[in-house]
ROGU-93553 format. One record per residue: x, y, z of N, C-alpha, C, O in turn; residue in one letter. Coordinates in steps of 0.1 Angstrom, whole numbers, plus 5000, padded with zeros to 4 digits. Atoms other than C-alpha are relative to their C-alpha. Last residue first. Layout:
<pts>
XYZXYZXYZXYZA/...
</pts>
This chain:
<pts>
499850014986687734607455499549905006499749885018H/501249994992687734557416500250005016500949915020K/500550144993690734677400498750015010498450105017P/499950014986690335007381500049885003499149814998Q/501250024991690335017343501049995014502249985015L/499349944988693035217322498649985013498050065020H/501849914996690235147288500750025019499950055028F/500849905011693535107261498650055009497950155007R/498949925008696834967281498750074991499050174985N/499749914993694534777307500350134993499950244997S/501449924999692534567281500450145009499850245008I/500849945018696034467261498450085007497850175001A/499049875007697634417296499550074994499350194997D/500249894989695034187310500850164996500550284997M/501149995001694933967278499650135005499050235000V/499849905011698933947282498650034994498850104984S/499249874996698533847318499950074985499650194984G/500849914992695733587312500850115000500150214996L/499649974985697833377287498950135005498450214997N/501150094992697033317251500549985011501249875011E/499350115000699733597234498549915010497749985016K/499550054987697933877222500149875002499449794996V/499550134998697634077188500649955014501649995019K/499350004993695234417188500749865006500349825016V/499850114989693334457162501250015009502250065005P/499650125010693434787140499949905014500049945025P/500250084985691635097156500549824994499749744989N/500150135002692335377128499749915013499749975024S/501250044993691135727135499849834999498949755002F/500149954990694335917123498749925012498649945024N/501350054990694535677098500250035010500749955017G/499150024986698435807084498549905008498849835017D/501350034991697235757048500350035014501149945016I/500349904998700335797021498650075010498150185008G/499049925001700035467013499650185000498650234995P/500149895011696935297024501450085001501750145012I/499850055013697534967044499950094988500350054977D/499049914999697335087077500649974989501849994989G/498750074999695334797091501150084995502250044999S/499850064986692235007099501549935000502349955010H/499749874992692535187065500349965014501250015020Y/498649895005692634917043500950105011502150125014A/499150094995689934707061501350064998502250085007V/500250024983687434967058501549945006502149975016K/499349864997688735037019499950025017500650105023S/498850005005687634657015501250105002502450075004Q/498950024991684834707034501449974997502249965006T/498749954998682834907012501249915010502449965012F/498950035015679934757004501350074996501850084985K/499550155008679134707037500350004990501149924987L/498449984997679335117048500649824995501749784991G/499550074989675835117031501649975000502449944991H/500350155001674935357005500950025013501650115019A/500350075013674335746999499949834998499249774991T/499250115001674335897034499549934987498349884987S/501250105009672636227030501149915001502249954999V/498950075012674336447058498849894993497849834998V/500650145005671336687073501549934991502049984981V/499050055015672036997093499649864998499149785006A/501050175003669437187119500949974988500950054978L/500650055015672037467124499549915004500049835013D/501750015002672937557161499049994990497850004992D/500550104993676637497159498349995004497749885006K/499749994984677037717132499749895008499049805003S/501250034988677537627097500150015012501149955018I/501149995009679737837080498649965002497650025000V/501350004997681437827109499450064990498950164992N/500049825008685137847091498950055007498850185006R/498949964995685537477113500150144994501050215000E/500349984983681837387111501550095002501450195009R/501049924998682237397071499950045011499750165012L/499149845004685537227071499050125000499350235003K/499049974988683836947095500750144995501150245002I/500649934989680736947071501050045011500750135018L/500349895005682836877040499250075012499450205013A/499149915002684436587056499850164996500650245000A/499749964986681136467066501350075000501350165008L/501149894995680036477032500250045013499950155017A/499549885009683436297015498850105008499250215011V/499349944995682836017044500350164992500650264999G/500549924988679235997033501350065003501350185004T/500749895007681035886999499150095009498750205005H/499249865001683335677019499750114992500450214990P/499450055015680735427030500850174997500650285000C/500249935015679935477066500949944988501849864988N/498950095010679535237094499750074985499050044975F/500549995018677735497123501049874994501849815001M/501250115002677935397162499549984986498849904981G/501349944991680035707174498949894996497849915000T/499750004986683635557162498850035010498950015022L/500350115000682135557127500349925017499749835023D/501150014998682235907128499549865001498449855006A/500649944988685635897129498650015002498450015015R/499850034987685735667107500250055013500149995023A/500950124998683835837077500849885015500049825022A/501449954993685936157087498949895000498249885010A/499449964985689535997086498350035002497749985012D/499950094992688435837052500150025012499949915018M/501050124997687236137040500249885004499149835010L/501249914995690136367048498649915002498149865012E/499850014989692836147037498850035010498449965019E/500350194995691236097004500549975012500149855016E/498850095005691136467000499749855005498949815013T/499250114989687636617004500849944996500549874986A/499550095006685836926986500649895009500549925021E/498749984992683237176993500849874992500449814982E/499150115003680537326971501449985007502450065007V/498450004998678137566985500749884995500249784999I/499450134992674237646982501850034996502350124990G/498749894994672837986978500749865004501149835016D/500250044987669637746971501050095009500950115021T/501249984995668737836936499850015015498850055020A/500749865004672137876926498950055006498750165011E/499049984992672837516940499650154999498950195008L/500250034985670137376922500950075010500450075021A/501050004996670737516890499650025014499350125021L/499749834999674537466892498850055004498850125015I/499849944990673237106896500750115004501050145015A/500850034992671237056868500350045012499550115019R/500749905001673637216845499049985012498850085019D/499449884994676336966858499250135000499550225009I/501449904997673736696853500750095006500250145017S/501249975014675836456826499250105009498350165002V/501450014997679036496849498950034991498850144985P/501049925010682236476834498649985002497949914994D/499649875004684936376858499350094991499650214988G/500449975013683436086877500350164995499850265000I/498949965008684735916906499650034986499849954977Q/500049825004681435986926501350004991501550124987I/501449965006680835586932499750144992499050164983A/500350055010684235526939499050034987499150054975S/501049985004684735726969499649964983499150054976A/500750084993687935566975498550024998497849924995F/500850004988689035766947499549895008499049795002T/500650124990691235716919499650035011500550055018T/498950144995691736006893499349925011498249945015R/500050024986689136186874500549895003500349775000A/499750174997689836276841500249995011501350035016T/498650054992688436656841500149814997499249734996M/499950144996685436816826501349965002502250034996P/499150055013685737226824500149855007500549845018E/500250204992682837426841501249924986501249934974F/499550105012683737816832499849885009500249865020H/500249955015681938136848500449874988500149864976E/500650085011680637916876499950074989498950084982W/501049894999682338186904499049954988498350034983G/500149905010685438026898498950094996498950184987K/499149934996685537826928500350114992501050204996K/500349904988682237686918500650115007500050205012Y/501049895004683837546887499450115009499550235008A/499249875010686337376904499250124994499350244996Q/499349904990684037246928500850114998500950235002Y/501349904995681837116902500550115008500350235007L/500249955011684936916883499050115004498950214997P/500649914993685936746918500250144989501050234990N/500849995012687136416912498850105001497750075003A/499450085015690336326926498750024992498749994980N/498649925006689336626956500649944985501150014976H/498550064999686336406962500950114994500750154983A/499150095010683236636961500849945002501149995013Q/498449994993680636766985500749894989500349774986A/499450105007677436936972501449985004502250075006C/498549975002676037176998500249874994499849775001V/499050135003672737266997501250014999501850114994L/499249935005670537567018500949854996501149775005R/498850074994667337427026501250084995500850174987P/499450125006664337557009501250025008501550135011L/499349965010661137777024501149864999500849755003K/500349855001657737777041501350044993501350154986D/498849924991657237407039499850154994499150194985I/499450134990654137187025501050055010501050015022L/500349924986652737507006500449885016500349905028G/500850054995652837336973499350025013498349985017L/500749985011655537526958498649985004497850075002D/500349834998657537486991498950044993497950094999K/500649954986657137106988499750165002498750225004C/501450025002657937086953499350035012498450115013M/500649915007661037276956498649975001497750065003K/500149884989662437056987499150114989498350184995F/500850034992662036756961499750105010498550095014G/501850025007663136936930499149975012498050045014K/500949885001666137036953498749974989497750044990Y/500349984986667036676963499150135001498050145007F/501250084994666736566928499550065011498350095013A/501149965008669036826917498949945005497950005009Y/499849864996671836746942498750064994498050135001I/500450004986671236356932499850165004498650185006N/501149975002672236446895499049985016498050055018G/500449894993675436546903498549994998497850095000L/500449985017677536256880498450115004497550124996N/498950045009679836286912499350044984499850114975G/500250015016678236456943500849944991501949944995G/499450025008677636376982500049994986499349904980P/499950085007675036576997501349974993501850074987I/498650005007674736817025500149874994500149775001I/499650145000671836947038501249964989501650024979V/499050055009671437247055499849864999499549785007W/499049935007669137457074501149964991501650044984D/498450024995666937157079500250184992499750234982P/499250025010662937237071501350005004501450105011V/499149934999660037147091501249984992501549874987Q/500149885012657336927079500850125003500450224996W/501249965004657236667109499550174993498850264997D/499849854991661036677108498550045005498350165008F/499650064989660236297094500450135012500450125025Q/501250124998657836447064500849965019500249985029Q/500949894990660636727062498849925004498149975013C/499449914989663136457054499350085007499450095019I/500150074985660736237035500850075011500550065023E/501850014994659836517011500449925010500349965022I/500349844994664036537001498650005007498750035019A/499650014986663936147001500350125004500450145016A/500850064989661336166974500850015012500250045022T/500449894992663536336953499149965012499250015024K/499649994992665136006943499750165009500350195019Q/500150084988662135876928501150045011500850025023G/501449974996661536186903500049905011499449945021E/499949914991665436156897498450005007498450015019L/499550024986665035846882500250085009500350035021R/500850054991663035966855500349955014499749955025L/500449894991665436256843498649885012498249915023S/501250044999667335966822499050085009498750005018N/500349915009670836166820498849954995498550014984M/501049904994670835956852499850114991499350214996S/498949904994671735646836499350135000498250154994N/500650004988669035386823501050115011500950105024A/498549944991669435386790499250025013498050045015L/500549864992666435156776501250025007501949945013Y/499449984986667934886749500050135009500950215009I/501049964995666034856715500349985019499549945028P/500850134997669334866697499050065007498950185009Q/500350145014671235116678499249895003498949814995E/500849925016670835446699500049894990499349894980A/501549984999671235216731499650074991498450064988T/500650135003674935096721498150065001497350034992V/499850035011676135446716499149875000498249864991D/500949915008674835576749500249984984499450054977R/501350074997676235256768499150094990498150044985I/500550145007679835306749498049974999497349934990L/499649985018680135686759499449884994498449894988R/501449935000678635606797500450044986499450074981M/501350095001681635336798498650074996497850004991C/500250105010684135586790499049874998498649824988G/500349945011683035816814500049954988499149984980D/501350004997683035546843499650114984498750084976F/500849944985686535466837498750034996498550014984D/500349865004688035226807499450045015499149965024T/498849924995688834866806500250174993500750214983D/499649925010685334746805501350075004501350155013I/499049934994683834486826500650084991500650014981S/498849965007680634386813501150105006500950225009L/499149904994678134206833501250014992502049914991V/498450025008675134066817500750115004500450235003L/499649905009672734066846500949974993501849894997S/500050045015671533786864500050104989499350094980G/501349965003670933906899499649984986498550014981N/501150084991674033776914498650014996497849925000A/499650145002676233906889498849945005497849884999I/500350035017674734236890500149874997499249814991P/501349965000675634256931499349984985498349904986Q/500650134998678934056928498650004999497949904996V/499950085009680434376916499049914999498249904990L/500749935011679334616943499949904986498849884981Q/501350024997680534356968499150104989498150054985A/500650114998683734346954498949975001498549884994L/499950054992684334726950499649884994498949884984S/501349964993684534946921500549855009501449785005I/500149874996687535036896498750005014498350115019K/499249964992688934716884500050145009500950205015D/499250094997687234736850501050025016501850125017A/498850025002684834976843500749935008500549935020P/499149934991681434876845501450004997501949894993L/498549965006678934856818500850055012500850165015F/499449854991675434706829501649994996502349894995V/498549985002673134496811500750115005500350225005I/499249894993669634396825501249974991501549854988S/498750035000666734156810501050145003500450255001P/499749935011663434226824501749994999502550005009I/499850115011661733966849500450084985499950044975G/500949995010660334246873499949934984499149944975A/501250034994662134116903498950004989497949924988A/500650184995665134046882498750015003497949954996A/500250085009664834436867500049845004499149775001C/501349975005664534566899499949934988499149844988Y/500850074991667834376913498350054994497549964993A/499850165000670034426884499049975008498349885003A/500650035014669334836879499849805002498849754998L/501649964997669734866918499849944984499449834982A/500750154992673134676914498650035003497849945007A/500050125009674334856882499049905011498249815009S/500750015009673835186901499649864990498549844984T/501449984993675635146928498650004992497549954995D/500350084990678835016912498550015003497849934999G/498850014995680635306889499549895013500249905023T/500050004984677735236867501550025003502549984995S/498449984995676935246830500150035013499150105017A/499349864992673435116824501450034999502149934997C/498249995000671534916801500450135009500150255009G/499549864996667734806801501449985000502049875000V/498950014990666334536777500450155004500350254997A/499850175002663934456749501149955013501549845016Q/498850054991662234786750500149855002499249775003V/499349854998660334886720501150015011502250065010A/498449975005659534516711500850125000502050124995N/498850104993657034446740501450024990502650034994P/498950065012655234746730501249905004502349935008N/500449925011652534876759500349934982499549904972L/501350025004653434616779499250054989498549994981K/500250155007656834676775498749965000498449904990R/499650015015656335046780500049854992499649814980L/501049995010654934956812499850034991498650014987R/501250114997657534776828498650034992497849964986N/499750125014660035026812499049895001498649824992V/500749955011657735306838500349874986499549834978Q/501450035003658135056865499750074990498850024983S/500250155005662135006857498549985001498049884995V/499250025014662735406859499349854997498549844987L/501249895008660235456890500649984985499850004975V/501650035002661835196910499450064991498549994985T/499950135006665435276900498349915000497749854992M/500349985015665435626913499749864991499249894980G/500949895005664835546946499750024987498650004982L/501450084999666935216948498650124994497750114986D/500350015016670035466938498749894998498349864986K/501049905003670135566971499649974986498650024980F/499949855004672235256981498850084996497850024994S/498349944992672834926997499650134995499850215005G/498650035004670434706973500850085007502050055004T/499750155005667334676992501249994995501949904999P/501750025006667435007017500449844990501349764994S/500850134995669535147043499049994990497950054990W/499550165003672135317020498949885007498749775003G/500750055016669635627020500749884995500349814986C/499150125005670835677058499249984986498049934987Q/501350095005669636037063500649904994501349924985K/499450105010672436147090498649934993497849854999V/500650135000671136427116500649924985500850004976W/499550085013672936697132499749864998500049775005L/501150065012671236897156500749954987500650004976R/500850054996673436937188499049954991498449854995S/501450005006676437037169499149955009499849865016M/500849904995679637117187498750014997498050095003G/500049875007681536957157499450095010499250205006L/499349995012683036637170500150134996501250194994S/498849994999681836587203500850044991501850104994E/499749904987678336727200501450005003501950105006K/500549854999677636617164501050085011501950165010G/499049965009679536257168499450155000500150215009F/498750024991677536167202500750094987500950214990R/499849944987674036287188501650005002502250115001E/498350054995674436157152500250065011501350125012A/499349874991670436167151501449975005501849905014W/499250014987669635927124500350125010500750225005F/499049865000667135977096500349985016499549995026L/500050004989666035577089500950204999501850244993N/498950034996664935517053500450105016499950215017S/500450044987661235517043501449965009501349875018N/500249884995662735447009499649975015499749865020G/498849924998662235096992499750165011498650185017E/500249924990659134886993501450095003501850095015F/500150084988660534646970499850055012500550015021M/499849934988658834826941500649895009500049785009S/498850124995657934726901500750085014501250195011V/499049994990654834926897501249885005501249785012V/498650025008652934826868501350055008502550045004D/499950145002649734716887501349994989501749894983D/499550034990649835076901500049824999500349755009S/500750074993648935216869500849955011502049965009S/499850134998651235496861499049905007498949915019L/500950065012649635846852500249845003499249775001D/501550004996650535986888499349924989498349864991P/500350045013654635916881498549965004498249855007L/499150085007656236076911499549984983499950054973V/498949935008654136346926501149964998502150045000W/500549935008650936136927500850114997500550184988E/500150065011653035846939499450124992499950124981K/500149875009654136016969500050004988500750084981K/501349924995653735676986499550154998498450195001S/501750015006655035526958499750045013498450065012W/500149925012658735656972498750004994498250114992V/499949845000658635557005500350104988500750214989G/498649975004657235216995500350155003499550244999S/499250014989653935127017501850064994502650105002G/499849864995652035316987500749975017500950065025Y/498450014997652435006961500550125012501750165012P/499549995010650334806975499850154987498650174983W/500849965013649034847004500850074990501250184990H/499750125010651434697030499350054987499750014977T/501050115001651834997058499949914983500549964974K/499950114993654835157072498749914995498549804999G/498650024994653935537061499949855008499049855017V/499750105010650835557040501349965006501949885000R/500850124996648935787066500649894992499949794994S/499650084987651636027067499349885000499849785004D/498750024994651736117031500249905013500849795014F/499850125007648036147030501449944999501549825002L/501250094995647936367057499949874996499849765002Q/499650074986650536577048499649915002500449815004K/498850085003649136607014500649955013500849835015W/500350135007646136697027500749934996500549814998H/500350124996647336947049499449884996499249795004D/499050044989648937157024499749895007500249795004P/499249914992645737187002501549915007501749795008S/499550114987644836976973500950095012502150115012Y/501749984995643737236943499649935012498549955016K/500049924993647537266940498650035006498350105015A/499750024982647936936927500050095011500350065022L/500650104995646237026895500349945014499549915023A/501649955001647837346889499349885007499049895019E/500249974986651137146894498750105003498350115015M/501049925000650836946868499650085011498650075018D/501350064993654136786869498950125001499250245004H/500849854993657336866850498649925000498149834992E/501650044994659636546845499550185005500050265013V/500450024986663136686828498349995001497450054994D/501649984994664736656797499850015014500749975022L/500850094996668236696787498850035007498650135014L/500050004980670236896764498849885005498249814997G/498950084997670636806723499949985016500149885023G/498649925001668437096716501349925003502449985003D/499249995014665836896704501050074999501650104989N/501049905011665436756740500450024986501249944981A/499449865003667336436751499150094992498450064982L/499049974990666536106768500250124998500550195008Y/499449895004663335966747500850065010500150085020R/498950034992661435636748500850124997501050124985V/498949995014658035786743501849985008502350035018E/499950195011655735626768500850024993501349934988D/498950094992656535956795500049894991501049814991L/500650074990655036166769500949915008502149885005S/500250175005656936456751499349905013499349945025Y/500350074985656736836758500249864993500249844981T/500050135004657737136733500149885011500949895020E/501150075006655837436739500649874994499949804986G/500049995017659137646741498849944993498649954980T/500450165008658237726776500150024985499650104977R/500849945018660438016791499549874999500249775003K/501549994996661437936831499150084988498350164988Q/500249885003665337946816498350095004498050205000S/498849904994666337676837499650154996499650255003K/500249944986662937506833501250075007501250125018V/501049904998663137556796499650025015499150125020D/499649845001666637446794498950095002499050215004S/499449954984665437116811500450164997500350265005F/498649985002663337046779500750045016500150095025P/499749885006660136896789501450034998502149945001V/498549955004658936556798500050134994499150154986Y/499450015012655436496811501650035000502250085009R/498649955000653336436844500350004984499649934976S/499450045012649636426852501450055000501750155005S/498749994997647136406880500849954985500549854978F/499150095008643536386868501750095000502150184994A/498949925005641636546898500949934989501749854994E/501049895005638336376910501250104991500850194983D/500349874984639836066915499750104992499750104980G/499349865006639435766889499750105012498850095020K/500749864991638635416900500750114998501950125000W/501149895007639635166875499350095008498250135004H/499049925013642835016891498650084994498750214993A/500949864993640734886924500650104987500450224986L/501550024999641234526908499550135003498350155000R/500450025014644834586898498750015000498350074990S/499949855011645634736932499549974985499150064979A/501049864996644134426948500250104993499350144985T/501550045008645934186927499250095005498550174998A/500149925015649034356937499149954994499050004982R/500149895000648534306973500050054987499650164984I/499249964994647633926972500150154993499450184983D/499149985010644433756972501650095004501850125016E/500150115012642333556996500850054985501049974976T/499250084995643233817028500349844989501349764989Q/499149945005641334087008501149895006502249895000Q/499149994988637933947016501549974998501849864997D/499550165001635934056988501150005011501850095015I/500250104992633534317002500749844995500449734998P/501050055005635834636992499449875007500149835016S/499649965015637734887001499049884993498249914985A/499750125008635934867040500550054982500050144977S/501450114998635635197057500749894991501749904984V/499350095005638335507064498949875003498449845014A/500150104992637035807062500049884997499649844986Q/499850145004638636137046499249925012499149965024T/500150094988637636477047500349904995500249894983I/501450095003639036677018500049915016500949875024P/499350105000641836967033498549905000497649915009T/500250084990640637277019500149905004499849844993R/499850175000641937546996499249945013499050025023R/501150114990640637877002500049865002499349795009S/500049924990643438096984499449935014499949915025R/499050004991643837846960500150035012500649965020Q/499349904998640437856947501349995008501149975020R/499049965013639237576933500550135002500950194992R/500549895007637937406966501150044987502250004984C/499249904999638437056969499950144995499750164983P/499549945012635536836966500650135004500050225009R/500549855005634236696997501350014991502549964992V/501150005000634636287006499350164995498150184992T/500649864997637936276997498549994999498049974988P/500449965014639335896988498850165008497750145014V/501549935000641035767016499850064991500850094984P/499649895004644335567001498550055001497650024992N/499849934989644735227014500350144997501450195000G/498750025001644335046980500850075016502050075018G/499450075013641235246974501349965005502050065008L/498649974999639335337009500949914990501249794992V/498950125000635935396997501150035007501450155010F/498750005008633435677005501149855001501249785011P/498750014993630035567014501350034995501749954986K/499350114992627535586988500950065007501450175004Q/498749984998625535886979500349875004499549815011M/499549994987621935796966501750025000502349984990T/499949834992620635916932500049975012499150045018G/501349995002620335536920499650115007498850105016A/500750135003623935476928498550035000498250025012T/501649974998626335786930499249884999500049814992H/500850055011629935776934498649975005498249955017S/501550044991632236016959499249934988499150014978M/501349925001635436096935498949915009498949795009A/501250045010639135956940498550105003498450195011G/501249904997642236036952499049984989499149984977L/500650024985644535736958498950125001498150125011G/499249934990647535816931498950005011499350055022G/498649955004646035656897500150115013499650225011S/499749904995643535396902501350095002502350045007M/
</pts>
C-alpha cells in the first residue's frame, strides 16, 4: 500500500470492517470531492490481519500488506525548477524512476506532488494521521520522514524503504539561553543532529537511498553504486544508508578539511573514501563528471529527492507546536538546499490548510563562505560564486552553492533575511549556548550568532517565537571545541571558554580552586 489511505472492500455484497494497514487507519468515509466541504475520514482501529504479527518482522508485514490500494492515487514527479520559479508549466516532466538530475534547460529539477489529490483530504485528517504514527514501530511510518510518506514519495512501496527511523528529533526549549542571553522566553532549538549519523542529512538520505533501492530492483545495471561529494555529513549519511541496504557507496572528500569524526563514519560503514586535494566545489565537479560516465547515482543536493526528506523537519516543527507556526526559523546555509527544503515543508502545510501562514526564514552563513549573504546585501541583483575560506563550520564551507536559486526563491517568498557570522562570533555563540546545557556544532553556532545579531538590532523581538535549526551533533566536532576551550585558536579570545584548572594533589589547592570559581560559604 502506498501511503496508508485505503478503500473499503466489499465481499458478497456486504461491507467489511475497515482494516488498519501497517499502522495506517483506512478511512471508512470517502472524502468529499469539493474542497470547501472537506470532511475528515472516520477511522477505526482493528486487527490488520489474522496472521500473528509476532511471527514476522515489520518489513515482511509491510510487504504482505502492500497490495492494498487507497481511494486516491497520490503521485509525484520531476519538473524543472524553472517552472516552479516562474509558476508556469512547460509540460516537461519526468518519472522519479528515471535517472536524471537536470532539466532540459540545464537547471535543477524539483519534485512536484499531486496537490489536488492530497487536498481531497481535510487538514484535520492529515494532522490526525501524522500524529497517530509518532513513536510507533509500524514499518516505515515510525520514521519521522516516512510518517509523512504521502507527502514524500507516495509511489514508493514500503518494502523498498531504507530507513533507520530517522526524524522525530527533539524540539528543545532553550529556556535559560533565551532568557539570560537574549531576553526571549520562546526560543527553541530543533535538534536535527540527534539522528542515526549525527546530522540532518539523514532526513534526505533515507529518501534518496530508498528510491535507489527501487531503481536497482527495476534494473540492477542502471545503478551500480551511489556517490557524493561531501564536506563530511552527507558522506556519513550516504555511507550508513547504503550499508543498511547493501548498496556500494563512494564519497569524495576534500583532504584535511573535515573532522576526524566525520571522516571515520564512511570508512566504518564500508564506503570507498577518496580524499582529494581540493575543496568541496572541486569534489563536486569531479563527482558530476564521474556520474556522467559511470552507472553511479549522484547523491548530492542537486538531486532533488533529498529535499523531500529534509522538508519533513519543517512539517515536524509545526506538528510539535500543535500546528502553530513560528515567527522565525533560523537555518545554517552552505549548499543552500536545506533553506529551500524547509520552505517546501512549510508551504505544503499552508497549501493543504494545516497552517495559516509561513514563518520568516533566516539563512545564516559563515563569513568565510558567504556568497548568499553578499548577494542579499546587493538586493539579489547579482550573485557571484567565491572561493570559500576555511571555517570551523566546515559543512557549510561552500563558495558556489548548487541551490542558490532555490534559496533565493524561499527567502523572497517568506520575506527572509540572510545574516553572517565571523569565526569568533560562531565559536563564541556555540560556547555561550553550551553553558546552558546544549552541545552545539559550529554550524549551529553560525545560526545562534545570526540570532544574537538580529535580536541586538530588534529585528527579532523578545516576544517572537523563534526556532534555531541545529544541523549536526556537537560530538562530531570535538576537535574545534577542544581547541576553543584550550585557547589554541589564533585570533579568537574564547570569551566563553572553560579550560580545566590544574591543581596539586592536596585539599588546600582543591578548596582554593572551588572557592575561586563558586565563592561558596562555609558550613556552619
